[in-house]
N, C-alpha and C positions, 0 to 999 in steps of 0.2 A: 052371384051373391051367396048362394048356399055353400060353395067351397070355402069362401072367406070366413063364414060363420064357423064351419067345422074346424078350420085351422086355428081360429081364435079360441074355441073351446079346448082344443088339444093343447094349446100353449098354456092355458090356465091349469089344466090337469098336470102337466109336466112340472110347472112351477110349484104347485102344491106338493107334489111328490118330493121334489128336491128339498123344499122347506121342511117336510116331515122327516126325511132322512137326516138332514142337518141337525134337527133337534134331538135325535136319538143319541144314546151313549154308544161308545165303540162296541163292536161285536165282541161278545164274551169268548174266552178261550177255555180249554180244558186239557188235562187236569190242572187244577189250581195248585199253587205252591211248588212250581217247577221252574227250571231255568228259563223257560219261554213263556210262562204264564204266572202272573203275580197272584197273591192270596185273594185278591178281589175279582179275579177272572179277567184281568186286562192283559193283553199281549205285552211281553217285555220287548222293547226295541232291540234290534241287533247291535246298535251302538248307543247304549244309554248315556245320559248326561253324566258328567264327572261327579264322583262321589264327594259330598261336602267334607269328608275326612273323618278319621276316627273320633268317636265320642260325639259327633254331630251329625247323625243320620238325618236325611231329609224327612220332613213330617210324613208320618204314615208308612215309612219304609223301615225294614229291619236294619240294624247296625251292620257295618261292613263285615262280611264273612259269616253272618248269622244265617241260619236256614229260614226260609219263609214259613211262617206259622201255619198250622193246620186250620182249616175252617172250623168254627165251633160246632160241636156235635154232642149228642147225649151218649154217654158211656154207661152201660148197664153193669152193675156189680152183681155177680152171680155167686152165691154160696153153694159150692159144689163139692167141697172136700168131704170125703166119706171116712177117711181114717188117716192117721199119721203113724209111720213106722220108724222106730228108732234104729239107727244104723250103727255098725261097728262090731257086731257079734258079741255084744256084752261088754265091749271095751269103750271107754270114753273117747270120743273123737269129734273134731270139728272139720269143716272144709270139705263136705261132700261136693264134688264138682261135676265133671262131665257125665252124661247119661246116654245109654243106648238101649234100644228095644229089639228083641228077637221076635219078630211078628209071627213066626211059626209056632212059638211056644207061649208067647205072652210074657216071658220073663224080661226083667229089666236089670241092667248092669250099671253100677255107679262107682266112680273112682273116689276113694276116701283119701284125699290129699293131705289133710291135716292143717292146711293154711286157709284162712278166710281172706278173700280178696274182694274186689269190686266196691270198695268204700264202705262196707258194712262194719258194724261194731265188731272189733276184734281183728280188723284188717291190720296186718303187721306193719304196713307202711303208715298207719295212722295211730293206732293205739295198742299195738302189741298183740299178744295172744300166744297160746301154746298149742302144739298139734294134738297132744294126748296119745295114749298108748295104742289107740285104734287106727292110727295113720298107716299109710302104705299098705292098704288092703283094697280089694275089690269086693263090693257088696253085691249080692244077688238077691233081688226082690221079686216076689210073686204078688203082683198087684191084686189079682183076683181074690187071693186069700189074705191080703193085707198083712203080709209077714215077710221078714228077711229070712231067706233060706240059709244063707251062709255069708260069711265075710272071710275071704281067703287072702293070704299074702300075695303081693304082686310087686312090681318094680317100685323104685323110690319116687315119691311125689307123683303119684298117678293123677292124670288129668282126664283124658277122654278115652272111652272104650269104643271099639268098632266091631260090630258083629258080622261074622261070616256064616250065614245060615246054611250054605251049601256044605261046608266042612264041619259045622257044629262047633265053631271056636269063637273066642272073643280075644281081640288084640287090645291090650291096655298100654297106652302111651305113658311112660315114666319119665317125667321131666327133671328128675334129680339124679344124683350120682353119675353113672357112666352114660346115661341117656339110653333107655331101653324100650323095646316093645316086647311085652310079655304075652305069650300065647297061652290062653287058658281053655280048658274043656268047658263048653257052654253049659253042660248039665250040672257039673258039680264044682266047677271052678278050679280044678287041679291044674297045676302048671305043666304044660307040654314042652315048651322050650322058651328061650329068651334070645331075642335078636338085639345086639348092641348097635345102635345107629349113631350114638354120640350126640352131644349137644343137649338141647331141651325139646325133645319131641312133644308136640302139643296135640295134634289131631290127625287121624288117618282117614283118607278117602279111598275106599276099595271099589275097584271095578269087578263086579261079580262074575263077569265072563272071563276076562283075561287073568284075573287073580293078582293084578298089580295094585299096590296100595301106595298112595302119595303121602309122605310124612313130612311135615314142616318143622323148622327150627332144629335142624340136626347137623351133625358133623362136628361143629365147634361149639363149646359151651362158653358163653360170655354174658356178663351183665349188661354189656353195651348193645343196645338194639341194633345199631348199624353193623355189628359183627355177627349177628344171628341171621346170616344171609345164605343159609344152605337148606336144601331139601333132599330127601332120600326117596328112592323108589324101591319098595320091598316086593319081592316076588313071593306071594303067600303060598304058591304051589310047592315051593322048596324052602320057604322061610329063610331066604337069603336076600342080601342087598344086590339089586341088579344095576342101580345107577345112583350117583350123587351129583348134584349140580348147584352152582351159585344162582341166587335169585334175589328178588326184592327182600329187604330186611324184615325179619320176624314173621315168616309165614305162619298163620294160625288156623283159622277155620277153613274147612274143606267141604265142597259139595260136588257130587258126581252125577253126570248125565249118563245113566246106564244104557240108554238107547243109542246114543251117538258116540259113546266111549270118550267122553270129555270130562276132565276133572278141573275144578276151579278152586284156587285158594286165595284168601285175603291176607295181605301183608300189613302188619301193624306199623312198620317203620315208615312207609311212604303212602299207605292207603291203596296200593295197587291191587288189582285182581289179575291173577295170572292163570291162563288157560293152558292145559296140557292134553296131549293125546294119552288116554289112560290104557291104551293097548301096548304102547312102547315107552311111555314116560317122557316123551320129547315135548319141550315147551313150544307152543304154537303162537300165542300172542298175549299181550297184556295192555292194560290201561289203568288210569287212576280216576274212577268215577267222581271222587270227592272234589276234584278240581273245578267242577261246575259251581261249587258253593263257597269257595274261599278258604282262607287259612284257619278259620275257626273249626274246621272239620278235621278230625284225626282220631287215633285210637281205634282203627277199623279192625277189630279182632275176629268177630264171629261172622259166619256166612251160612246161608241156607238157600234152597232153590225151590221154585214152583214149576214143576215140569210142564203143566198144561199151558202156561203162558210164556215159558222160557224166560222167566225173570229170576234174578238173583236178589237176595236181600242181605245187605252188608251193614253190620252194626257200626254206629258212630258213637264212641263213648267220651269224646272230649267234652269237658264241662262247657255249658253254654250252647252246645249244638248237638245234643243227644237225640238219638232216633235211629231209624232204619233208612238207608239209602236204597231206593228201588232202582235196579240196574237191568238194562236189556242185555241178556247174556250173549247175544249175537254180536253187538257192537261195543259192549261194556260202557255204554253211555248212561249217565244218571237220568232217571225220569222224574223223580220227586223224592221228598223226604216225608216219612211217617213219624210223627211224634206221639208220645204216650201221656199227654196231659200237661196241665199248666205248670206242674212242678218239674217237668222234663226228667222223669226217672230214666236211669240208664238201662237199656235192654242188654241182655246177655245171651245165654244159650237159647236157640230157637228150634222149632220143629214145625213142618208143614203137614197139615191134614189134607192130602191131595183130593180124596173123593168129595170132601165137604167144603173145599176152597177156603180154608182158614189157616192163618199163621198164629202160632202160640210162641210168645217170647217171655222168658223169665225177666222180671223186673226186681233185682235184688234189693234196691234201696227202698222199695215200698212193700215188700213181702207179698208180691202179687204176680200173677201171670196176666199179661196183656194179650188180647185176642184181636187180630186184624182180619177184616173181611177182605179177601183177595179179589172179590168182584169190584169193590169200590176203593180198595187200598186205603181204608180208614180204620182207626182204632175204635172198636165197638163194644168190647166187653172187658171187664177186669174180674179175675178169680183170686180172692185172697187165699194165700197158702202159708207155709211155714216160714221160719226166720231165714232171710237172705237167700232166696232161691238162685242157684247158679244156672240151672238148665232145666228144660222140660221136654218130655216126650209124650206123644199121644198114640193110642191104639184104637183106630176107628172101628176095627172089627169087633173088639170087646167093649168099646165105648168107655174107655178108661184113659185118664191122663195121669202122669206122675212127674213130680218135680224133685230135684236133688237140692235139699236145703242145707246151706253151709252151717247154720246155727250161729251161736254167739259164744263168747268166753264162758258164759254160765249155762248155755243150752246146747245139748248134743246135736250133732248132725242128724238129719231125718229125711224121710221121703213123704211128701203129701200125695195122697191118692185121691183123685177127684173124678166125679161122674161127668161124662161129656154130654149126656142128654140135656141137662138144663142149659148148657152152653149152646147146643144146637138149637134149642127152642128160642133162646134169646137172640140168635142170629138168623132166625127164619129158615133153618134147615130142617127138612123132613127126613128122618133117618129111621130105617127099619130097626125095631127093638126099642125105640124111644117113645114113650107115651106122648101124645099130642098135647096133653095138659098135665101140668105138675100136680102131684097129689098134695103138696104142701108148698108154702111160699119159698121161692129160691132166690129171687132177685129184686133189686130196686134200682132206681135210676138217680143219677146226680148230674 
């Protein structure tokens, strides 16, 4: 009799457990807003139901090709700008673009292109604008002293500088004219030599050990993106070209893994990320991370890297799908998309603060720097800066950040210099040299 009672009680417990499980919602997944996990934390089936068609998305789902929205979160606005430096050496100029830091000296180098882009007021593709006499210069800024040391002549239409601390030089990519890389003395900006690579050189990725630098958009100059399909490998030990090759169209942003001697560049034409051996310049593999999200994604120009997690961050500028694609650099597979608010501002030049696990991205259409927490991959802070920031760099050692601001037709190009300590406090980072409590109000939430 006793065994029968025990079996009966066990059956009741099992039935209750099954009913309880059946009443529960599906097990949540993470991280949300990725190809395998929807914004509500529900797993995405391997073979989802057919899409209802353009313009008629299923209730609660994004339209075809649109990125999954970020979960709602509070973004803290931090007033951290300490000073604004006018650029151009006393000559009027707009279009301050790429920026680079020499971490050994704390000096910052900025290309004064003369053209405003990224959809800001004065963008020649939208509303015209003139370069001004201060164009085609490289600006050298001392952020600690809040002053421009010099503005020196460089190649035509300069975009991005690359610093070689070992040799004490700066390479400035000149995307106009013959397509040059101008080699400057890092101390005073004097020109050492000029390397003609052709085309429209955009950014250089330097392997500090081998001395090879990968330069995109070179060899052939063309307004057709599909024809901007070349890259050049420059040997900075001899300042000569060691290799040229065809690749995905319009290679732009470059990131380098100094430990493993790998260089990655992002191609605007097809959204590919191409990986190369930075010791010999040979292409290793490539893939198109944006394919996980559909045709609404494109304009993948800028790229940066977080060494600790081996993730790449690829900008997506195509209207309606702006943000950062988080990419596993080993597989080149997309992990998720980080957006920068309800208005979907376009991110542009980025910089990773490795020791403090933060990513800083210039948001030109909102005159802001957006800060991403790399522990949670979420946008957590906004720092208001000057007009139309193109790029940003941060110096964790000196606790200073700098943006290159393109300006407007009526406002000169400038550099915003901001204090990193209030940003660190707002993101919960404890950093030597930063007081634990602000002496005056720095931030608010929205």
